[in-house]
N, C-alpha and C positions, 0 to 999 in steps of 0.2 A: 711429478707424480703431486696428486690432486686427493681431497678427500673427496670422499662417496656422498652424494646428496641420499638423505634420507625424508620420508616423508611418514611423519608419527599419527597414527590418526587420534579421533578424542578417545579411542578405547586403548592406547597406549601401543598398538601392533606399527613396529617401526616395515617401511615400507624402503625396501632401496632402489632411486630411481635412476634408469642410463641418463647421459647425458642429453638426449633427443627427448626423451618427458619429462625430465626435470628442465630444460628449457623453455619445454611448452608451457609446465606449469608459473614459468615462468612470466612467458607470453601472458598468460590468463592474469597474473594479477597485474603486469602492466596496464590491460583492457579495462579491467575495474579501477583500479586508481586513476582512471579517467572519466570515467562514470560517475556520472550525477549521482550523489549522495545526499539524505536524508537534511533540508535546513534546518540550522541550529534554532535555539529554542528563541533566542534575538532573533535571527532572521524571520520567524515567524512572525513574531509580534508586530514590527515594522513592518511585513505584509499587509497583518489585519488594523494595525493603523492605517497604512496606506488606503485599504480597501473601503474601511470606514466612514459610510455615508456616502460609497459612492453612486449609489442608487436611490438617496432618498427622494431624489424627485420623480420617482418613476413609480410604477403598482408597486401594495405594498406585497415582500417576498415571504413575509412572516406568512400575510395573509393568504395569499394563495397558496401555500404547502397548508395552514389551518383546512383551508376550504377543500384542497382536494384530500385530505386525510378524513374526514367529516362525510366525502363521498365514498371516500373505500369504505369505512364504517356502514353505513347505508347498504350499499351491496353486497357487505358482509351480511350484516342484518337481513337481508332480505334471502341470501342465499339458505339462511340458518332456519328461516320460517319455511322457505320451498321444503327442505330437508325433513324438519320437525312435521309437516303438511303429508309429506310421499310417506313418513314411516309407521 
């Protein structure tokens, strides 16, 4: 004799699972437990510390982002001027 497997939904609904479906749920949970999870705050801090200054010898990535955004704003402004002129 064994107890029946129940799945309880967030709404509180209780669903009786067959042995086959119960095993499938266990398999899915086992797969998920082996999948990569989000890094802990300590791991993120360590990674940031490890990467800090890694690209310092190369071109400025911040400057590249600022230049790209400036070009985007120029395109957007030109598009607004075209629409205003055609209106």
